[in-house]
C-alpha positions in Angstrom: -4.8 33.0 49.7 -1.5 33.1 47.7 -0.5 29.9 49.4 -3.8 28.2 48.5 -3.5 29.2 44.8 0.0 27.7 44.7 -1.3 24.5 46.2 -4.0 24.3 43.8 -1.7 25.1 40.8 0.8 22.5 42.0 -2.0 19.9 42.4 -3.4 20.7 38.9 0.0 20.4 37.4 0.7 17.0 39.0 -2.7 15.7 37.8 -2.1 17.0 34.4 1.3 15.4 34.3 -0.1 12.2 35.5 -2.8 12.4 32.6 -0.3 13.0 29.9 1.9 10.2 31.1 -0.9 7.8 31.2 -2.2 8.8 27.7 1.4 8.5 26.5 1.7 4.9 28.1 -1.6 3.8 26.4 -0.5 5.1 23.0 2.9 3.1 23.5 1.0 0.1 24.5 -1.5 0.2 21.6 1.3 0.9 19.1 3.3 -2.0 20.3 0.1 -4.4 20.0 -0.5 -3.1 16.3 3.1 -3.1 15.1 5.2 -5.3 17.5 7.0 -7.0 14.7 8.9 -3.8 13.8 9.1 -2.1 17.3 12.7 -2.6 18.6 12.6 -0.1 21.5 10.4 1.4 24.3 8.6 4.5 23.7 7.3 4.2 20.1 4.1 5.9 19.3 2.4 5.5 16.0 -0.6 7.6 15.7 -3.2 7.9 12.8 -0.6 6.4 10.4 -0.3 3.8 7.8 2.8 1.9 8.7 3.6 -1.6 7.0 5.0 -4.3 9.4 7.3 -5.6 6.9 11.2 -5.7 7.4 11.1 -2.2 9.2 12.7 -1.4 12.4 11.6 1.7 14.8 14.1 2.1 17.6 13.0 3.8 21.0 11.1 6.9 21.3 10.2 7.1 17.6 7.0 9.1 17.1 4.9 8.7 13.9 1.8 10.7 13.3 -0.3 10.9 10.3 2.2 9.4 8.0 2.7 6.7 5.6 5.6 4.3 6.1 6.3 1.5 3.7 8.5 -1.5 3.8 12.2 -1.7 4.7 12.3 1.5 6.7 14.8 2.0 9.5 14.2 4.9 11.9 16.7 5.4 14.6 15.8 6.6 18.3 14.2 9.9 19.1 13.1 10.8 15.6 9.8 12.4 14.8 7.8 11.7 11.4 4.6 13.9 10.8 2.4 14.3 7.7 5.0 12.5 5.7 5.8 9.6 3.4 8.8 7.3 3.5 8.4 5.3 0.3 10.4 2.3 1.2 14.1 1.2 1.8 14.8 4.2 3.8 16.8 5.0 6.6 16.1 8.0 9.3 18.9 8.7 11.6 18.9 9.6 15.3 17.1 12.9 16.6 15.6 13.6 13.1 12.4 15.7 12.4 10.5 14.9 9.0 7.6 17.0 8.6 5.2 17.4 5.6 7.8 15.7 3.3 8.1 12.7 0.9 11.4 10.7 0.9 11.7 8.6 -2.0 12.7 4.9 -2.3 16.5 4.1 -1.4 17.1 7.5 0.1 18.5 8.1 3.6 18.7 11.1 5.9 21.4 10.8 8.7 21.4 12.0 12.4 20.1 15.5 13.7 18.4 16.5 10.4 15.3 18.7 10.1 13.2 18.3 6.8 10.1 20.3 6.4 7.8 20.7 3.5 10.3 19.0 1.1 10.1 16.2 -1.7 13.3 14.1 -1.8 13.9 11.9 -4.8 15.2 8.2 -4.9 18.8 7.3 -4.0 19.5 10.3 -2.2 22.4 10.3 0.3 21.9 13.1 3.0 24.6 13.9 5.8 24.2 14.6 9.2 22.8 18.0 10.3 21.0 18.6 7.2 18.3 21.5 7.4 15.8 22.4 4.8 12.3 24.2 4.7 12.7 26.0 7.9 11.0 29.0 6.7 12.0 32.7 5.8 11.0 36.1 7.1 10.3 39.2 4.9 13.0 41.6 4.3 11.1 44.4 2.9 8.2 44.8 5.7 8.6 47.2 8.6 9.5 44.3 10.8 10.7 40.7 10.3 8.7 39.4 13.4 6.1 36.7 12.3 3.7 38.5 14.8 2.8 40.8 12.2 2.3 38.7 9.1 2.0 35.1 10.1 -1.5 33.5 11.5 0.4 30.4 12.9 0.7 32.4 16.3 3.9 33.2 18.2 3.8 31.8 21.8 0.1 31.9 21.7 0.0 35.5 20.5 -0.6 36.9 17.2 -1.7 40.2 15.4 -2.3 38.8 11.9 -5.7 37.7 10.8 -4.3 35.6 8.0 -1.0 34.9 6.3 0.5 38.3 4.6 3.7 36.4 3.7 4.7 33.1 2.2 7.0 31.6 4.9 7.2 27.9 3.8 7.8 27.3 0.1 8.1 23.7 -1.2 11.5 22.5 -1.7 12.4 19.9 -4.5 15.4 17.6 -4.1 15.8 15.4 -7.3 17.0 11.9 -7.5 20.6 10.7 -6.8 21.5 13.8 -5.0 24.3 13.7 -2.3 24.2 16.2 0.4 27.2 16.7 2.7 27.2 17.2 6.5 25.7 20.5 7.9 24.1 21.7 4.7 21.4 24.3 4.9 19.0 24.8 2.1 16.7 27.9 1.8 12.9 26.8 1.4 11.6 27.0 -2.2 14.8 25.8 -3.9 15.0 22.9 -6.5 17.9 20.6 -6.4 18.6 19.0 -9.8 19.1 15.2 -10.2 22.6 13.9 -9.7 23.6 17.1 -7.9 26.5 17.0 -5.0 26.3 19.6 -2.3 29.6 20.1 -0.1 29.8 20.1 3.5 28.7 23.2 5.2 27.2 24.7 2.3 24.3 27.3 2.4 22.0 26.8 -0.7 20.3 30.1 -1.7 19.5 29.3 -5.4 18.4 26.5 -7.6 21.0 23.9 -8.3 21.4 22.4 -11.9 21.6 18.7 -12.6 24.8 17.1 -11.8 26.2 20.2 -10.5 29.0 20.2 -7.7 28.3 23.1 -5.4 29.9 24.2 -2.2 30.3 27.6 -0.1 28.5 30.2 1.6 26.3 31.0 -0.4 26.8 27.9 -2.3 28.1 28.1 -6.1 28.8 25.9 -8.9 32.3 24.3 -8.8 32.0 22.0 -11.7 29.8 19.3 -13.1 30.1 15.6 -12.5 29.7 14.7 -16.3 29.8 16.3 -19.6 26.6 17.9 -21.1 25.9 14.7 -23.2 26.2 12.2 -20.5 23.9 14.4 -18.1 21.2 14.6 -21.0 21.3 10.9 -21.5 20.9 10.1 -17.7 18.1 12.5 -17.4 16.5 10.8 -20.5 16.7 7.2 -19.4 15.6 8.3 -15.6 17.4 5.1 -14.4 16.3 5.8 -11.0 12.6 4.8 -12.1 13.6 1.3 -13.1 12.9 -1.7 -11.1 15.5 -3.3 -8.8 15.8 -6.1 -11.1 17.1 -3.7 -14.0 19.7 -2.3 -11.4 20.9 -5.7 -10.9 21.2 -6.7 -14.6 23.2 -3.4 -15.1 25.1 -3.4 -11.9 28.6 -3.4 -13.5 27.9 -0.1 -15.2 27.1 1.5 -11.7 30.3 0.1 -10.2 32.9 2.1 -12.6 33.7 5.6 -13.4 31.7 7.0 -16.4 34.3 8.9 -18.8 32.1 9.3 -21.7 29.0 8.3 -23.4 30.5 5.1 -24.6 30.7 3.9 -21.0 26.9 3.8 -20.8 26.5 1.6 -23.9 26.3 -1.6 -21.8 23.0 -0.4 -20.1 20.2 -2.8 -21.1 
């Protein structure tokens, strides 16, 4: 009897794997038919998404579901985009997961990064191995196990009938932020415009505009500019201007800013 059960299970497993493989194959073919101008490798699946077929490149095994991908977006192999928006002129590196997030124009995320429930502004540069939005556990409950407080389920098992703890708070990363390699940011953090986060930092508190931070936990080392320059840059919000304005003022972007007078040539 046991041998018969094993045979039945093996047969079911093989047939199920075949069904999944065929379903995946069909999705790959349909994705290619609908988006062939931008697909540059085998295994790309685009499911329930709005993807513009304009000057973008999707490398092999990219999976996009329930997302919006605008023009000039480059997504490297084995990356996963779910319920997210890439607003244009973005680059997503290899083996990245972008979930429930928005990435602003001209921002890029490098290889091996995980971005969950996060809004990233424009002109952001994010290094390899970035992690944000992974969730937290309560420290003042009897147990830190999600079995007791989360209704997401753990290995198909849960005791909670609803969520008793906010595991995944929204994270906000401002505009023109530079994040070094292997940085971890706690969920629910706000990173100010123009901030720089040093390599390997663990961010546990909000970061002010134009602050340079580093360490574990990350602390403010100094500020990129004086307070009058920071106030002026936040006031003009240059990142919201059209690309034509950026080009007209490109020389100001290509030199050090030592005082407010260095910004006088902005049109």
